[in-house]
GUKE-479255 format. One record per atom (N, C-alpha, C): z, y negated, x negated; residue in one letter. Coordinates in steps of 0.05 Angstrom, whole numbers, plus 5000, padded with zeros to 4 digits. Example, Ala and Ser with C-alpha at 12.3 -4.5 7.8 and 13.67 -1.06 7.14 Angstrom:
residues 2
515651144736A515650904754A515650664736A514250454743S514350214727S515749994742S
//
This chain:
residues 278
686332997687M686332857667M688232957638M687332987616A688533077595A691733007590A693733137583Y695933057576Y696332997546Y696332787538T695832687509T698232697496T698732837466I701032777458I700132747425I701532567411Q700832467386Q703332637374Q702332757350I703832807332I704632617304I706532467300Q706832287278Q709232297264Q709132157234N711032117215N709832047195N710731747183F709731687162F710531717136F711331947135K712932097114K710232407114K709232387090G707232627090G708732907085G708233107088G709533357081G711633477095G710633327120V713833427136V712633647157V709933727160G709133937176G707933827201G706333637202K705233417216K703233537225K701033617207T698633767211T699434087220T700634147209T701434457212T702534427243T703834327248T704734277276T702334217297T700634057293S698234017306S696434207318S696434327295I694134587291I695934827309I698434867305N699535147312N700135017342N701234847350L702034757380L699534747394L696934677388A694534677402A693634947404A694435137385H693335417387H695335527407H697435467404A699335647420A698735507452A698535327455L697635207486L695435367500L693235307479A690835457475A690835787490A692635917479L692936177481L694636227506L695936007517K697036087545K695035967567K692135937568G690535927580G689535637585G691235447569N690035147572N687435087556N686334887565K684134727554K685134577539K685034627508V686334347487V684234267473V684234017468L682733897450L684133737425L683533837403L685533757379L684033527368L684833297365I683933057354I685432897328I682732947308D683733027279D683032687275D685532507274L684832147263L685432167237L685432337217D686732237191D684232327174D683532117156H680232157148H681032377121H683432477113Q683632687100Q681932977112Q682332937141G680733197154G682433477146G685233467143N686333687142N686533927168N686333787195A686833897214A683934027215A682233907206T679134017210T678634167196T679934187168K679434397146K681634647151K684534567165G685934787171G684934957195G683534867210L682035107225L679335197217L678435177195G675835227185G673535157188G673434917198Y671134837211Y670234687183Y667034667183Q665934577157Q664334277166Q664834107155V663233827163V661333727141V659133747148T656733717131T656033427134T654033337117E652733057114E651832937140E651033207154T650233157182T651633247207T653333287204T655733387226T656933137240T656333117268P657932877275P660832887270P662232657269T665032677270T666732447290T668832377280L670232207295L669131917289L668231877263F666831617256F664631607278F663331737285H661431677301H661331617330H663931727338V665031687359V666131407360V667631327336L668531107342L667530857337L665430897316K663630627309K660830637318K659830887319E656830807333E656930917365E659230937373G659731057402G658031227416G658531447400L656631717402L659231817427L658131937448D659532147464D661532347451D663632307458Y665532517447Y664132807452Y663232837476K662233117480K660133227470K658533057453N656633127435N657933157405N660633177397V661733117377V664133377373V665133457395V667433657396V665933927391V667234057373A666634347369A668434497385A667834767393T669034957398T670235157375T672535137372V673935277340V675735567344V676335577375R678335807381R677535847410R677936037425E678236087449E679935847464E678635717482N680535497499N681035227483N680535247454L680935027435L679134957420L678334647432D675934457421D677234257398D675334197382L676634017360L674133777357L676033547353L674033297342L674633237316L672533287300P673333297271P672733077260P674733067242S674432857216S673732847184S673232667175N673332647150N673632377134N672632387113R673732117096R672131907104R669731907126E668331687140E670331557158E672331697171T673931577187T675031307176T675831347149A677031067136A674930857141A672630927135E670530697140E670130567162E670530757182A670630737210A672630487221A674930557209E677730387213E677130157204E675930087182E675629837168E674129727185E670929827193A669729717210A670429597233A672229697246L673229657272L674729417271L676229347248Q678329087250Q676628897262Q674428817266Y673828627277Y672728577304Y672728857310E672128927349E674028837358E673328707384R674528607406R676228857423R679128777426R680928937435R680529247415R680229217394R680429447375R682629557371R685329527388E687129697387E686729947410E684529937426E684830027447E681730227448E680730207422I677930287422I678130627430I679830767411L680331057420L680131107453L682430987461K682831017489K679730997514K678230787497R675730737513R673830927504R673831007485R671831227470R672031467492R674631537490L674931857500L675331857529L676831607543G677331617573G679631807577G679231947600K681732117612K681132417604K678932517585L678432807581L679332977603L678232927618D678633067647D678033357642D676433447620E676233787624E677833847607E679933717597Y681633827578Y684833827603Y686134017587D689334047602D691333827575D690633937554Y692133797530Y689533667514Y691333427500A690233357475A691733247455A691933367435I693733397409I692633197392I693733007383L692832767366L694332797338L693032867313D693732927294D693232667274D695732507272C695032237259C695432257227C694231977215P695131977189P697931877184P698631927163A701631807153A702131547142A701031377163S701431117153S700630897176S701530637175L701730477191L698230367194L697230477207S694430387209S693730347235S691030217235L689330147266L688930447286L688330667268L688830897285L691231007295L693130917277H695730967291H697230797315H695930617307I696730447337I694830487360I691930597358N690830697379N692030957392N692731067369A694231317383A696631257399A697731087391L700631047407L699630907435L697830827436L696730647461L694530827479L694031067465F693131307483F694931477486F696931547470A698231807474A700331737502A701331967515E702931967536E705532047529E705532217499E708832297496E707432287459E710032307449I709832307414I711932557406I710932767391I712632887375I713632817347I715832777336L716032707312L717032907293L715332997276P716433297261P718133167239P720233247240V722633147212V723233347194V722233357167R723733517148R726433497143R727833737131S730833687131S730933517110S730633267102E730933127079E731032797091E731832677078V733032387086V730132227088V728932207066W725632057070W724332167094W724132377102S723032447127S723932307153S726432277152Y727532107176Y727031857174Y727131697147E726031387145E723031377152E721231567163G718831537164G718231467192G720331717210V720931627235V722031357247V723731277226E725131017240E723030827233E720730817217Q718830627216Q716730697238Q716030907246I715130967273I715530837298I718930877300L719930757321L719830467322L719830367302H719430067297H716729927305H714930077303S711630047306S712030057333S712930257347M712730307376M714530057392M716029977381Q718029817391Q715529507395Q714129477375E712429277373E710229287391E709229537394M708029617415M708329577443M710029577446Q711929557474Q711829217474Q713129057457E712828787463E709928667461E707928747448V705528637443V703828737472V703828947474F702529097496F703629187521F705729167520G707329267540G707629597547G706529747527Y706430007529Y707230227502Y708530377507Q708630567480Q708830867495Q708531067481P708931337493P711031467492P711931607510K715331697507K715831897489K718131877477I718832107459I718932357476I717232527469L717932807477L720132977460L720032857441G722532957421G721932927388G724832927375A724033007347A724733297337A722333397319L721533627313L723233717292L724733817282P726033867252P724234127252P723134057224T721734287209T722234357177T721434557176M722134747153M724834717144M726134867168V728834837168V729935117155V732135107141D733435287131D736435357133D738035477149N740635377160N742435487139N741235627119R743335667100R744335427090R742735237081Y743434957069Y744334767093Y746434627077N748234377093N745934207102N744134147086L742833867095L741133927119L739934187125S738634217152S740334177178S743034247174R744834167194R745433847190R745133747171E746133457170E744033327181E741133417175V739433267187V738933267221V739733507225R739833537262R741433367271R744133377261E746233217270E745132907270E743532777250L742932527251L741332467271L738632707272L737232667297L738632637325L740532757331I742032817351I743432597359I744632477334E746132177337E743531957347E741332007334S739931797342S737731787366S737432037373F735232077403F737132177426F739432347415G740832507438G739432797436G741633017439E741833207440E738633377453E738233217485D736233297499D733533237479D733133027463R730832977449R730133077426R732533237414V731933457394V730933697396V728033727392L726834047400L727634237372L727434427390P728334727368P727534757345P728234777327A727734777296A724734927289A722634847274I722035007261I722135157233I723035407230R724735527212R722535557185R723535547163T722135607142T720935867151T718235917138D716636227144D714336167120D714936347097S712336347083S709736437099S709636587116N706936597136N705736397141N706836147150I706335857157I704335767130I705635807105L703635707084L701235897077L701536107084N699436327072N697036337098N697736297123S696036217138S694236017128S695235807121Q693735567116Q692035647094Q692635767079K690535857054K688235957062K688436137091L686136277099L684936117125L685735857130N684635657151N685435857178N687935947183Q688536057201Q690635967214Q691735987247T693635927254T696436137251T698336037251I700336257251I699836527268I698836487289F698636697312F696636937303F694236807285E692136977277E693137137251E695036967237F696337057210F697737317213F699837207233A702737337231A703337277261A702737417284P703437357310P706137467312P707137577299R709837707301R712037537288R711337347271S713437227253S714637037268S717636947250R718836717262R717636507264R715136387251G714036187251G712236127275G711236367291A709836457310A711736387335A713936537327E716736447353E716636227362E716936057339D718135787337D716035617352D713035637345Y710835497354Y710835507380Y711435847389Q710635897418Q712835767438Q715235707426N717535647436N717435317440N715535167422L714834927425L712734837446L711035067446A708834977470A709835067501A711935227499E713135287524E714835057532E716534867515I717434707520I715734357534I713334437515V711434267518V710234247551V709234507556I708934687587I710834507610I713234587597K715634467619K715434157628K715334047603Q715433787606Q713433687622Q710733787616T708533657633T708533737658T709233977668K709934067696K712233847713K714033777693Q716033627711Q714733297707Q713833237688A711232967694A710032957720A708833137713N706633207747N707933197770N710033317772E712133377800E713032997798E714432907776K714332647780K713032457792K710432437782Q707932317791Q707832377823Q707332647825K706232717854K708732597875K711332627865K713832597888K713132197888K712332127869A712031797868A709531787892A707531827883K704831817897K705931907933K706832137935G707732217966G709631987965G711231847963G713631657971G711631427975G709631337961T708731127969T706931167991T705631377997K703931438014K706031448046K708031548050Q709931568061Q710731298071Q711831148057D712630858059D710830698078D708130748064D705330588077D705030778105D705430928110N705331078138N707431048151N709830978148Q711930798167Q711930518165Q710330388141K709230078151K707430068173K705330268172Q703230248195Q704630328217Q706130558222A707830668251A708730398259A710330228237T712330008249T710629778259T708029758248G706529608258G704829588283G704929898291R703629988316R705429898335R708129998334K710229948351K710129628358K
//
């Protein structure tokens, strides 16, 4: 099944969609089969990958509201990288789903385990919405992009609060893969101050290596390209490649823990059976 990662901050302009697109492509370039799910009705991830949505194009709206099989909606936008597109109709679907039974788990029910993918990256709207809650209940891990400013950190605090509420109500919340400092310029004290604040809040092992400021990232967006297509040797490409390597490492560690847990259970069962035979 796919390893699902939510990219979220309630503050806009922190590099959330930029991270979703470039992390997804970085993972795909390493040979992984990746699905990028655009949960934002603005459709920035969809546009950012150059995918054109027309009046007849199936989107996330049709998956959520009409129950269309997601396999008939996803589009291949790069080698090893598929997209579940979104547009303004997504907001209409979210409003219509308010009255559905177990509406908080509709995304989970519609998409299932995504067995054909190694990773699913969820680009979420910058708001406490029904789709945000659906993403929290669907994702295994969450990455919190934080720009080097106070308001960006406040957006993270709001997400942590909503995660705690999910834990209290549903008994589940995704693990924090890490806080991701974005648009970092180490020439300024504020960048260092925000990183220190993140370390204080999350612990040093949960603060990911920074995404440095790089004009190539902004220029790549103008052409609907990822940083790896526009400037593969830039520091932006290097930083997102490093992030992908960390994600892959974390995934392997999580899989190994699951295998050990299952192996331990089987071993315990075998011992019990052997004891019973004696």
